[in-house]
TIMI-2910 file (N, C-alpha, C, CB; in pm, 1 decimal, decimal comma, always signed):
<rs>
+----------+----------+----------+----------+----------+----------+----------+----------+----------+----------+----------+----------+------+
!      n_x !      n_y !      n_z !     ca_x !     ca_y !     ca_z !      c_x !      c_y !      c_z !     cb_x !     cb_y !     cb_z ! resn !
+----------+----------+----------+----------+----------+----------+----------+----------+----------+----------+----------+----------+------+
!    +73,3 !   -120,2 !     +5,6 !     +8,1 !     -3,2 !     +8,5 !    +94,3 !   +130,4 !     -2,5 !    -65,8 !     -6,3 !   +125,6 !  Met !
!    +53,7 !   +209,1 !    -98,2 !   +161,2 !   +323,4 !   -109,9 !   +118,2 !   +429,7 !     +1,9 !   +163,9 !   +397,9 !   -272,3 !  Asp !
!   +193,9 !   +483,7 !   +102,0 !   +141,6 !   +582,3 !   +210,3 !   +109,4 !   +691,5 !   +163,5 !   +225,2 !   +613,9 !   +311,9 !  Pro !
!   +171,5 !   +763,5 !    +11,0 !   +152,2 !   +869,2 !    -42,1 !     +9,1 !   +857,0 !    -72,0 !   +240,8 !   +894,8 !   -145,6 !  Ala !
!    -48,6 !   +764,9 !   -110,9 !   -210,5 !   +738,4 !   -161,4 !   -298,3 !   +746,0 !    -83,8 !   -245,2 !   +620,1 !   -211,3 !  Arg !
!   -272,9 !   +666,6 !    +33,8 !   -342,7 !   +632,6 !   +137,6 !   -364,3 !   +741,0 !   +252,3 !   -282,3 !   +521,2 !   +183,0 !  Thr !
!   -249,6 !   +857,8 !   +256,8 !   -244,1 !   +968,5 !   +362,1 !   -202,6 !   +934,9 !   +486,6 !   -364,3 !  +1028,1 !   +382,3 !  Gly !
!   -180,3 !   +805,8 !   +505,5 !   -124,9 !   +760,6 !   +642,6 !    +30,3 !   +823,0 !   +650,4 !   -125,5 !   +579,6 !   +655,1 !  Ile !
!    +24,5 !   +881,5 !   +773,5 !   +169,4 !   +965,9 !   +814,5 !   +210,1 !   +886,0 !   +930,1 !   +153,7 !  +1145,0 !   +862,9 !  Arg !
!   +349,6 !   +915,3 !   +947,6 !   +396,9 !   +867,9 !  +1068,1 !   +397,0 !   +941,2 !  +1193,2 !   +509,8 !   +835,6 !  +1048,6 !  Gly !
!   +490,0 !   +896,1 !  +1282,3 !   +485,0 !   +990,1 !  +1424,5 !   +519,6 !  +1131,3 !  +1415,6 !   +585,5 !   +938,6 !  +1533,2 !  Ala !
!   +607,1 !  +1148,8 !  +1302,1 !   +639,7 !  +1304,9 !  +1280,4 !   +560,2 !  +1354,4 !  +1182,7 !   +783,7 !  +1338,3 !  +1239,2 !  Met !
!   +436,9 !  +1334,8 !  +1173,7 !   +361,2 !  +1393,9 !  +1068,3 !   +327,4 !  +1540,9 !  +1067,9 !   +246,4 !  +1327,5 !  +1061,9 !  Ala !
!   +309,1 !  +1598,9 !   +946,4 !   +305,9 !  +1707,7 !   +943,9 !   +183,9 !  +1765,4 !   +817,9 !   +449,1 !  +1738,8 !   +934,2 !  Ser !
!   +117,2 !  +1848,9 !   +884,6 !     +3,2 !  +1895,3 !   +792,6 !    -13,1 !  +2030,6 !   +731,6 !   -108,9 !  +1880,3 !   +858,8 !  Tyr !
!    -61,6 !  +2055,0 !   +623,6 !    -60,1 !  +2217,7 !   +587,1 !   -184,9 !  +2269,3 !   +665,7 !    -77,3 !  +2256,3 !   +405,1 !  Ser !
!   -193,7 !  +2383,7 !   +615,2 !   -305,9 !  +2488,6 !   +687,8 !   -423,0 !  +2432,8 !   +640,7 !   -301,2 !  +2658,7 !   +646,4 !  Ile !
!   -439,0 !  +2389,5 !   +506,2 !   -541,9 !  +2366,6 !   +431,5 !   -562,5 !  +2210,1 !   +479,8 !   -514,5 !  +2400,2 !   +271,9 !  Gly !
!   -475,8 !  +2119,7 !   +534,7 !   -519,8 !  +1984,3 !   +553,7 !   -583,3 !  +2036,4 !   +721,5 !   -372,4 !  +1843,3 !   +537,2 !  Asp !
!   -528,2 !  +2086,1 !   +774,6 !   -586,8 !  +2143,6 !   +926,2 !   -714,9 !  +2200,0 !   +920,6 !   -499,1 !  +2260,8 !   +991,6 !  Val !
!   -741,3 !  +2295,7 !   +802,3 !   -885,8 !  +2344,9 !   +786,4 !   -996,8 !  +2225,7 !   +747,8 !   -885,7 !  +2459,6 !   +666,0 !  Glu !
!   -951,6 !  +2128,3 !   +676,9 !  -1043,1 !  +2009,3 !   +656,0 !  -1081,1 !  +1939,4 !   +777,6 !   -981,7 !  +1910,0 !   +567,4 !  Lys !
!   -953,0 !  +1918,3 !   +829,3 !   -976,2 !  +1834,8 !   +983,2 !  -1062,3 !  +1888,3 !  +1084,9 !   -845,4 !  +1822,0 !  +1064,6 !  Ile !
!  -1025,7 !  +2018,2 !  +1084,9 !  -1117,2 !  +2114,9 !  +1196,3 !  -1247,9 !  +2133,2 !  +1148,2 !  -1059,4 !  +2270,5 !  +1221,7 !  Leu !
!  -1238,5 !  +2173,7 !  +1031,2 !  -1371,3 !  +2249,2 !   +963,4 !  -1384,6 !  +2390,4 !  +1002,1 !  -1512,4 !  +2180,5 !  +1007,3 !  Gln !
!  -1268,1 !  +2453,6 !  +1007,4 !  -1265,2 !  +2604,0 !  +1047,6 !  -1187,4 !  +2650,3 !   +929,5 !  -1191,3 !  +2644,0 !  +1201,6 !  Val !
!  -1191,4 !  +2781,3 !   +909,5 !  -1120,3 !  +2856,3 !   +816,3 !   -979,8 !  +2908,1 !   +868,2 !  -1206,7 !  +2968,7 !   +775,1 !  Lys !
!   -891,5 !  +2918,5 !   +764,2 !   -746,7 !  +2970,2 !   +818,2 !   -720,2 !  +3058,4 !   +888,7 !   -672,4 !  +3003,1 !   +744,3 !  Ala !
!   -814,8 !  +3195,8 !   +846,1 !   -787,3 !  +3272,9 !   +961,1 !   -831,0 !  +3248,6 !  +1101,9 !   -827,7 !  +3381,7 !   +934,5 !  His !
!   -927,7 !  +3158,1 !  +1134,0 !   -939,7 !  +3110,2 !  +1248,9 !   -825,5 !  +3028,9 !  +1309,1 !  -1045,8 !  +3046,2 !  +1244,1 !  Val !
!   -748,6 !  +2945,0 !  +1265,6 !   -655,7 !  +2886,6 !  +1293,8 !   -550,5 !  +3007,4 !  +1329,8 !   -627,6 !  +2790,3 !  +1189,2 !  Leu !
!   -500,6 !  +3092,0 !  +1261,8 !   -405,9 !  +3182,6 !  +1288,0 !   -429,0 !  +3274,5 !  +1392,9 !   -380,9 !  +3245,8 !  +1183,2 !  Arg !
!   -568,3 !  +3296,0 !  +1433,3 !   -602,6 !  +3361,9 !  +1546,2 !   -555,1 !  +3282,4 !  +1671,0 !   -748,0 !  +3386,0 !  +1545,2 !  Tyr !
!   -622,2 !  +3169,9 !  +1654,6 !   -605,0 !  +3064,6 !  +1769,0 !   -461,1 !  +3050,3 !  +1805,8 !   -660,0 !  +2920,1 !  +1727,2 !  Trp !
!   -364,6 !  +3045,6 !  +1704,7 !   -213,9 !  +3045,5 !  +1719,5 !   -183,7 !  +3161,8 !  +1802,8 !   -134,5 !  +3053,2 !  +1580,6 !  Glu !
!   -226,4 !  +3298,2 !  +1779,9 !   -157,8 !  +3410,2 !  +1839,0 !   -212,9 !  +3403,9 !  +1989,9 !   -189,8 !  +3556,4 !  +1757,6 !  Arg !
!   -346,7 !  +3354,8 !  +2015,1 !   -412,4 !  +3324,7 !  +2132,2 !   -359,3 !  +3225,9 !  +2202,8 !   -533,5 !  +3297,7 !  +2113,4 !  Glu !
!   -311,8 !  +3122,8 !  +2168,5 !   -268,8 !  +2992,0 !  +2245,8 !   -114,9 !  +2965,2 !  +2228,2 !   -353,1 !  +2858,4 !  +2188,7 !  Ile !
!    -58,9 !  +2986,8 !  +2325,2 !    +88,4 !  +2960,3 !  +2288,5 !   +161,2 !  +2837,3 !  +2294,9 !   +160,0 !  +3033,0 !  +2358,5 !  Pro !
!    +65,1 !  +2732,1 !  +2297,5 !   +102,8 !  +2587,1 !  +2283,8 !    +90,3 !  +2550,9 !  +2152,8 !    +23,2 !  +2494,4 !  +2365,3 !  Leu !
!    +24,4 !  +2620,3 !  +2077,5 !     +7,5 !  +2595,6 !  +1898,5 !   +120,2 !  +2674,8 !  +1841,0 !   -153,7 !  +2661,9 !  +1819,6 !  Ile !
!   +215,5 !  +2588,5 !  +1788,9 !   +338,1 !  +2675,8 !  +1725,6 !   +404,5 !  +2591,6 !  +1604,8 !   +464,5 !  +2709,1 !  +1848,8 !  Gln !
!   +310,0 !  +2615,1 !  +1502,0 !   +339,5 !  +2553,6 !  +1381,0 !   +483,5 !  +2601,3 !  +1320,8 !   +223,2 !  +2584,1 !  +1285,0 !  Pro !
!   +543,2 !  +2499,4 !  +1265,9 !   +685,9 !  +2580,2 !  +1196,6 !   +653,3 !  +2623,3 !  +1080,9 !   +821,7 !  +2493,4 !  +1168,6 !  Arg !
!   +726,8 !  +2687,7 !  +1011,0 !   +712,9 !  +2741,2 !   +880,3 !   +842,5 !  +2690,4 !   +775,0 !   +706,6 !  +2906,5 !   +899,4 !  Lys !
!   +767,6 !  +2669,1 !   +644,5 !   +850,2 !  +2594,3 !   +563,8 !   +960,0 !  +2710,1 !   +479,0 !   +746,5 !  +2500,0 !   +460,3 !  Asp !
!  +1006,7 !  +2694,6 !   +418,1 !  +1113,1 !  +2776,1 !   +332,6 !  +1041,8 !  +2895,3 !   +279,1 !  +1178,1 !  +2689,1 !   +205,1 !  Ile !
!   +928,1 !  +2861,8 !   +232,1 !   +849,2 !  +2956,6 !   +166,8 !   +750,9 !  +3027,4 !   +263,3 !   +777,3 !  +2890,3 !    +55,8 !  Asn !
!   +762,3 !  +3020,4 !   +391,3 !   +672,1 !  +3067,9 !   +503,9 !   +533,1 !  +3014,2 !   +523,1 !   +655,5 !  +3205,0 !   +490,8 !  Gly !
!   +507,9 !  +2887,1 !   +449,7 !   +389,5 !  +2833,6 !   +485,9 !   +365,7 !  +2761,0 !   +613,6 !   +359,6 !  +2759,3 !   +394,6 !  Arg !
!   +272,1 !  +2767,3 !   +702,2 !   +269,9 !  +2705,8 !   +810,3 !   +273,4 !  +2532,5 !   +793,3 !   +151,4 !  +2762,6 !   +877,4 !  Arg !
!   +335,7 !  +2494,5 !   +891,4 !   +346,6 !  +2308,1 !   +880,0 !   +305,0 !  +2270,7 !  +1037,5 !   +548,9 !  +2229,6 !   +835,9 !  Ile !
!   +177,3 !  +2215,3 !  +1054,4 !   +130,6 !  +2180,9 !  +1176,2 !   +198,0 !  +2011,7 !  +1212,6 !    -45,1 !  +2194,9 !  +1166,1 !  Tyr !
!   +245,9 !  +1999,2 !  +1324,5 !   +274,3 !  +1873,6 !  +1367,6 !   +151,3 !  +1818,0 !  +1426,6 !   +386,1 !  +1873,0 !  +1459,5 !  Ser !
!   +141,4 !  +1677,7 !  +1457,9 !    +26,0 !  +1633,3 !  +1508,3 !     +9,3 !  +1653,8 !  +1629,2 !     +6,9 !  +1520,5 !  +1489,7 !  Ser !
!    +96,8 !  +1699,6 !  +1704,9 !    +72,9 !  +1736,7 !  +1850,1 !     +8,3 !  +1889,9 !  +1836,4 !   +226,9 !  +1731,4 !  +1947,4 !  Arg !
!    +27,2 !  +1989,6 !  +1734,1 !    -37,3 !  +2089,8 !  +1698,7 !   -200,2 !  +2061,3 !  +1671,0 !    +36,3 !  +2139,0 !  +1587,8 !  Asp !
!   -211,0 !  +1966,1 !  +1577,6 !   -355,5 !  +1936,8 !  +1540,7 !   -429,0 !  +1893,6 !  +1642,0 !   -371,3 !  +1842,2 !  +1441,2 !  Val !
!   -375,8 !  +1817,7 !  +1755,5 !   -448,8 !  +1750,5 !  +1854,1 !   -495,0 !  +1879,2 !  +1959,4 !   -350,0 !  +1624,6 !  +1926,0 !  Arg !
!   -387,7 !  +1970,7 !  +1991,9 !   -426,8 !  +2068,3 !  +2049,9 !   -536,9 !  +2152,6 !  +2003,4 !   -334,6 !  +2126,1 !  +2064,5 !  Ile !
!   -531,8 !  +2179,1 !  +1883,9 !   -642,3 !  +2234,2 !  +1818,1 !   -790,7 !  +2168,6 !  +1785,3 !   -589,1 !  +2265,2 !  +1708,5 !  Leu !
!   -774,5 !  +2039,2 !  +1795,2 !   -891,1 !  +1993,3 !  +1798,5 !   -949,3 !  +1974,6 !  +1964,3 !   -881,9 !  +1865,8 !  +1713,5 !  Leu !
!   -887,8 !  +1982,1 !  +2065,5 !   -930,1 !  +2011,0 !  +2185,5 !   -954,6 !  +2142,0 !  +2189,2 !   -850,0 !  +1972,8 !  +2279,8 !  Arg !
!   -895,3 !  +2235,2 !  +2168,4 !   -938,0 !  +2385,3 !  +2152,5 !  -1067,9 !  +2397,2 !  +2081,8 !   -831,3 !  +2469,6 !  +2071,0 !  Leu !
!  -1083,4 !  +2358,2 !  +1995,6 !  -1218,5 !  +2366,5 !  +1915,1 !  -1339,4 !  +2300,7 !  +1995,7 !  -1202,9 !  +2286,6 !  +1768,3 !  Lys !
!  -1316,0 !  +2170,6 !  +2069,3 !  -1400,0 !  +2112,6 !  +2145,5 !  -1430,6 !  +2213,4 !  +2254,5 !  -1349,6 !  +1985,5 !  +2189,5 !  His !
!  -1324,0 !  +2262,6 !  +2308,0 !  -1350,6 !  +2354,3 !  +2430,4 !  -1437,9 !  +2479,1 !  +2412,7 !  -1220,0 !  +2403,8 !  +2482,1 !  Leu !
!  -1402,2 !  +2528,4 !  +2288,1 !  -1463,1 !  +2654,6 !  +2244,3 !  -1608,1 !  +2635,9 !  +2182,4 !  -1369,0 !  +2721,4 !  +2139,6 !  Leu !
!  -1620,4 !  +2540,7 !  +2105,4 !  -1746,9 !  +2508,2 !  +2042,0 !  -1861,7 !  +2450,6 !  +2139,0 !  -1717,1 !  +2407,1 !  +1932,9 !  Tyr !
!  -1799,4 !  +2346,0 !  +2198,4 !  -1921,2 !  +2237,4 !  +2269,8 !  -1930,5 !  +2250,8 !  +2418,5 !  -1885,7 !  +2067,0 !  +2245,3 !  Gln !
!  -1803,9 !  +2296,8 !  +2476,7 !  -1815,7 !  +2332,3 !  +2623,9 !  -1838,5 !  +2497,1 !  +2636,7 !  -1671,5 !  +2281,9 !  +2707,2 !  Lys !
!  -1826,6 !  +2552,0 !  +2526,5 !  -1874,7 !  +2703,9 !  +2524,6 !  -1782,7 !  +2793,4 !  +2621,8 !  -2038,8 !  +2715,6 !  +2577,5 !  Arg !
!  -1635,7 !  +2751,4 !  +2644,0 !  -1513,0 !  +2825,7 !  +2708,6 !  -1495,8 !  +2964,5 !  +2626,8 !  -1365,0 !  +2728,0 !  +2697,7 !  Tyr !
!  -1432,4 !  +3057,6 !  +2688,6 !  -1403,0 !  +3174,7 !  +2630,0 !  -1265,6 !  +3135,5 !  +2578,9 !  -1412,4 !  +3300,7 !  +2724,8 !  Thr !
!  -1186,6 !  +3233,8 !  +2500,9 !  -1055,1 !  +3185,2 !  +2462,1 !   -961,3 !  +3159,8 !  +2557,8 !   -998,2 !  +3266,0 !  +2381,2 !  Ile !
!   -999,6 !  +3291,4 !  +2657,1 !   -896,6 !  +3265,3 !  +2747,3 !   -906,6 !  +3146,3 !  +2867,1 !   -876,9 !  +3392,0 !  +2806,7 !  Glu !
!  -1034,7 !  +3089,4 !  +2880,7 !  -1057,5 !  +2995,2 !  +2974,3 !  -1022,6 !  +2874,3 !  +2890,9 !  -1201,1 !  +2999,0 !  +3037,3 !  Gly !
!  -1032,7 !  +2861,0 !  +2758,6 !   -974,1 !  +2759,1 !  +2694,8 !   -818,7 !  +2719,6 !  +2710,5 !  -1000,9 !  +2785,7 !  +2571,2 !  Ala !
!   -771,9 !  +2841,1 !  +2712,9 !   -617,9 !  +2865,0 !  +2723,7 !   -560,7 !  +2798,5 !  +2857,3 !   -584,1 !  +3030,9 !  +2725,3 !  Arg !
!   -634,1 !  +2834,6 !  +2968,2 !   -595,9 !  +2801,8 !  +3101,4 !   -631,8 !  +2641,6 !  +3113,5 !   -676,8 !  +2900,4 !  +3213,1 !  Glu !
!   -752,3 !  +2612,0 !  +3045,6 !   -783,3 !  +2465,9 !  +3071,0 !   -668,6 !  +2379,1 !  +2991,8 !   -943,3 !  +2427,1 !  +3014,9 !  Glu !
!   -650,0 !  +2411,3 !  +2876,4 !   -540,5 !  +2351,9 !  +2808,5 !   -404,7 !  +2319,1 !  +2874,7 !   -515,8 !  +2432,1 !  +2708,0 !  Leu !
!   -374,8 !  +2467,6 !  +2926,0 !   -242,0 !  +2458,6 !  +3007,1 !   -251,3 !  +2377,0 !  +3116,3 !   -194,4 !  +2586,6 !  +3057,8 !  Leu !
!   -361,7 !  +2365,9 !  +3183,8 !   -368,1 !  +2277,0 !  +3321,8 !   -387,7 !  +2131,7 !  +3268,8 !   -505,3 !  +2322,7 !  +3433,5 !  Arg !
!   -465,3 !  +2091,0 !  +3155,6 !   -478,8 !  +1947,0 !  +3098,0 !   -301,5 !  +1919,6 !  +3070,2 !   -596,6 !  +1941,8 !  +2929,5 !  Glu !
!   -249,3 !  +2002,9 !  +3024,3 !    -91,1 !  +1972,9 !  +2980,4 !    +10,9 !  +1954,0 !  +3078,1 !    -34,4 !  +2082,4 !  +2902,2 !  Leu !
!    -11,2 !  +1997,6 !  +3199,7 !    +81,8 !  +2000,3 !  +3300,6 !    +39,8 !  +1942,6 !  +3419,1 !   +121,5 !  +2122,0 !  +3324,5 !  Ser !
!   -103,6 !  +1876,2 !  +3405,3 !   -139,1 !  +1810,6 !  +3532,6 !   -117,8 !  +1683,3 !  +3572,2 !   -250,0 !  +1818,1 !  +3549,0 !  Gly !
!   -160,1 !  +1597,2 !  +3665,5 !   -122,8 !  +1460,0 !  +3699,0 !   -176,3 !  +1378,8 !  +3611,8 !   -158,3 !  +1417,5 !  +3825,5 !  Pro !
!   -291,2 !  +1408,2 !  +3531,3 !   -354,3 !  +1315,7 !  +3443,4 !   -279,9 !  +1301,5 !  +3323,1 !   -488,0 !  +1353,2 !  +3413,1 !  Thr !
!   -177,6 !  +1370,3 !  +3295,4 !    -93,6 !  +1378,5 !  +3173,2 !    -76,6 !  +1236,4 !  +3109,1 !    +49,2 !  +1440,8 !  +3208,9 !  Gln !
!    -63,8 !  +1134,1 !  +3179,0 !    -45,6 !  +1003,7 !  +3128,4 !   -168,4 !   +953,2 !  +3041,6 !    -19,9 !   +911,5 !  +3245,2 !  Asp !
!   -273,3 !   +965,1 !  +3124,0 !   -397,2 !   +919,6 !  +3053,9 !   -420,4 !  +1032,6 !  +2935,7 !   -532,6 !   +908,6 !  +3165,6 !  Leu !
!   -394,9 !  +1153,9 !  +2927,9 !   -405,7 !  +1229,1 !  +2813,8 !   -309,0 !  +1207,4 !  +2710,9 !   -404,6 !  +1354,2 !  +2845,6 !  Leu !
!   -186,4 !  +1169,4 !  +2729,9 !   -113,6 !  +1103,0 !  +2636,9 !   -161,0 !   +998,7 !  +2584,3 !    -10,4 !  +1073,8 !  +2675,1 !  Ala !
!   -230,8 !   +894,0 !  +2627,0 !   -298,3 !   +780,0 !  +2558,0 !   -382,5 !   +834,6 !  +2489,3 !   -358,7 !   +679,0 !  +2633,3 !  Gln !
!   -483,4 !   +920,9 !  +2549,5 !   -605,4 !   +974,9 !  +2434,6 !   -546,8 !  +1029,2 !  +2338,6 !   -712,5 !  +1083,7 !  +2478,3 !  Val !
!   -423,4 !  +1126,5 !  +2355,6 !   -363,2 !  +1172,8 !  +2210,1 !   -322,2 !  +1080,1 !  +2141,0 !   -253,9 !  +1259,9 !  +2208,4 !  Asp !
!   -264,5 !   +980,2 !  +2173,7 !   -206,5 !   +872,8 !  +2093,1 !   -329,8 !   +802,0 !  +2017,7 !   -120,7 !   +766,8 !  +2189,2 !  Glu !
!   -453,2 !   +796,3 !  +2073,4 !   -563,2 !   +749,0 !  +2003,3 !   -625,1 !   +834,8 !  +1915,4 !   -651,7 !   +706,8 !  +2083,2 !  Ile !
!   -616,5 !   +980,9 !  +1953,7 !   -665,8 !  +1086,5 !  +1854,8 !   -599,6 !  +1106,0 !  +1729,5 !   -663,8 !  +1210,0 !  +1912,7 !  Arg !
!   -452,0 !  +1065,6 !  +1771,1 !   -360,5 !  +1066,9 !  +1628,9 !   -387,9 !   +977,2 !  +1546,7 !   -218,8 !  +1049,6 !  +1640,3 !  Ser !
!   -416,1 !   +848,6 !  +1592,0 !   -428,9 !   +745,0 !  +1523,0 !   -557,4 !   +756,5 !  +1426,6 !   -429,5 !   +635,5 !  +1614,5 !  Glu !
!   -666,2 !   +793,9 !  +1480,7 !   -818,0 !   +829,0 !  +1431,9 !   -780,8 !   +938,0 !  +1315,8 !   -931,8 !   +903,2 !  +1570,9 !  Leu !
!   -703,0 !  +1037,6 !  +1379,5 !   -665,2 !  +1126,7 !  +1247,9 !   -603,4 !  +1081,3 !  +1121,2 !   -576,4 !  +1221,4 !  +1283,7 !  Leu !
!   -525,1 !  +1004,4 !  +1145,3 !   -470,8 !   +945,0 !  +1040,6 !   -566,6 !   +861,0 !   +959,9 !   -364,7 !   +872,8 !  +1084,4 !  Gln !
!   -644,5 !   +809,2 !  +1024,6 !   -727,9 !   +709,8 !   +965,8 !   -830,0 !   +803,9 !   +854,2 !   -816,9 !   +621,5 !  +1097,6 !  Ile !
!   -874,2 !   +897,4 !   +941,5 !   -972,1 !  +1016,7 !   +867,3 !   -910,6 !  +1076,1 !   +736,6 !   -995,7 !  +1153,4 !   +972,5 !  Phe !
!   -762,2 !  +1102,7 !   +748,0 !   -697,1 !  +1155,2 !   +651,4 !   -693,1 !  +1040,4 !   +528,6 !   -560,2 !  +1202,7 !   +707,7 !  Met !
!   -654,9 !   +926,9 !   +580,8 !   -663,7 !   +808,3 !   +474,0 !   -772,5 !   +815,4 !   +404,4 !   -662,3 !   +672,9 !   +526,5 !  Met !
!   -911,5 !   +812,5 !   +461,1 !  -1041,5 !   +798,6 !   +419,5 !  -1074,9 !   +912,8 !   +312,1 !  -1133,6 !   +802,1 !   +543,2 !  Val !
!  -1020,6 !  +1023,1 !   +355,3 !  -1047,8 !  +1163,3 !   +293,9 !   -989,0 !  +1160,8 !   +160,8 !   -985,4 !  +1286,5 !   +378,5 !  His !
!   -852,2 !  +1110,7 !   +147,5 !   -775,8 !  +1096,7 !    +34,3 !   -823,5 !  +1020,2 !    -58,6 !   -663,6 !  +1057,3 !    +58,3 !  Arg !
!   -879,4 !   +888,1 !     +1,2 !   -907,6 !   +760,2 !    -65,4 !  -1038,6 !   +807,9 !   -148,8 !   -933,6 !   +624,5 !    +47,4 !  Trp !
!  -1130,9 !   +860,1 !    -86,4 !  -1251,3 !   +898,1 !   -133,6 !  -1242,7 !  +1036,7 !   -241,7 !  -1338,5 !   +923,1 !     -2,8 !  Thr !
!  -1114,4 !  +1124,5 !   -212,9 !  -1125,2 !  +1206,2 !   -289,5 !  -1053,6 !  +1178,7 !   -431,0 !  -1090,3 !  +1308,3 !   -224,1 !  Lys !
!   -945,3 !  +1083,6 !   -427,7 !   -902,9 !  +1029,8 !   -534,5 !   -958,5 !   +934,8 !   -633,5 !   -820,6 !   +991,5 !   -500,7 !  Asp !
!  -1051,9 !   +858,5 !   -553,0 !  -1125,9 !   +750,0 !   -631,2 !  -1295,0 !   +784,1 !   -639,2 !  -1097,1 !   +596,1 !   -549,6 !  Asp !
!  -1328,9 !   +791,6 !   -756,5 !  -1480,2 !   +820,6 !   -772,8 !  -1545,9 !   +674,7 !   -698,8 !  -1529,3 !   +844,4 !   -961,9 !  Asp !
!  -1536,2 !   +574,9 !   -742,6 !  -1593,0 !   +465,7 !   -696,6 !  -1487,2 !   +364,5 !   -649,9 !  -1679,8 !   +414,5 !   -796,5 !  Glu !
!  -1469,6 !   +354,7 !   -519,8 !  -1360,9 !   +251,7 !   -466,6 !  -1400,0 !   +103,5 !   -482,5 !  -1333,5 !   +275,5 !   -310,4 !  Pro !
!  -1317,0 !    +33,9 !   -513,6 !  -1345,9 !   -111,2 !   -530,8 !  -1396,0 !   -183,0 !   -409,5 !  -1225,4 !   -180,1 !   -576,0 !  Leu !
!  -1470,1 !   -259,8 !   -428,6 !  -1515,3 !   -338,8 !   -309,0 !  -1412,8 !   -452,2 !   -258,4 !  -1652,2 !   -407,1 !   -345,6 !  Ser !
!  -1405,8 !   -502,5 !   -143,7 !  -1320,3 !   -597,9 !   -114,3 !  -1331,4 !   -732,5 !   -188,6 !  -1330,1 !   -614,4 !    +15,7 !  Pro !
!  -1441,4 !   -746,4 !   -235,6 !  -1469,0 !   -876,1 !   -326,2 !  -1443,0 !   -856,0 !   -474,5 !  -1621,4 !   -923,0 !   -313,9 !  Thr !
!  -1426,1 !   -740,2 !   -512,7 !  -1391,1 !   -708,6 !   -650,4 !  -1241,4 !   -744,9 !   -692,1 !  -1415,5 !   -559,4 !   -671,3 !  Asp !
!  -1214,2 !   -845,9 !   -791,9 !  -1089,1 !   -885,9 !   -835,0 !  -1068,6 !   -823,0 !   -967,2 !  -1075,7 !  -1034,0 !   -838,8 !  Thr !
!  -1131,6 !   -752,9 !  -1041,0 !  -1117,1 !   -679,5 !  -1165,4 !  -1000,8 !   -598,3 !  -1150,5 !  -1236,9 !   -596,1 !  -1201,3 !  Thr !
!   -888,2 !   -590,3 !  -1245,8 !   -812,6 !   -491,9 !  -1250,3 !   -786,5 !   -421,6 !  -1356,6 !   -724,6 !   -520,1 !  -1211,5 !  Thr !
!   -752,0 !   -294,9 !  -1363,3 !   -735,6 !   -193,6 !  -1441,8 !   -592,4 !   -190,3 !  -1537,7 !   -748,7 !    -81,4 !  -1350,2 !  Glu !
!   -604,7 !   -205,2 !  -1677,5 !   -493,7 !   -203,8 !  -1727,1 !   -398,8 !   -120,0 !  -1710,5 !   -506,2 !   -210,1 !  -1817,7 !  Pro !
+----------+----------+----------+----------+----------+----------+----------+----------+----------+----------+----------+----------+------+
</rs>
């Protein structure tokens, strides 16, 4: 299985701002605002100045979105909650949850790219091949 085709990424996965927009379903300007307000989110920039998000950045952004949209935190309250979560005694449990989230994120990206690249995917019982 070709990793580039499936979208599977390793432990050092990186995501463009467009990828993160699709994953979180928020606009790029919202992501840039969150970067300014939450010091834990620190995407690096490539040689052309484009943002490159790590898996850790995406996990923090997912949690931030949950705190803001579902739990109705203010940005200040969400910042404090994230800092508390990442430095508290439950960090081992959070690390396990982050690992599971990372795996789910990889699966999501794989499915997204698979459905984007193929109009009609082959079923597991389909044995026909294309020339």
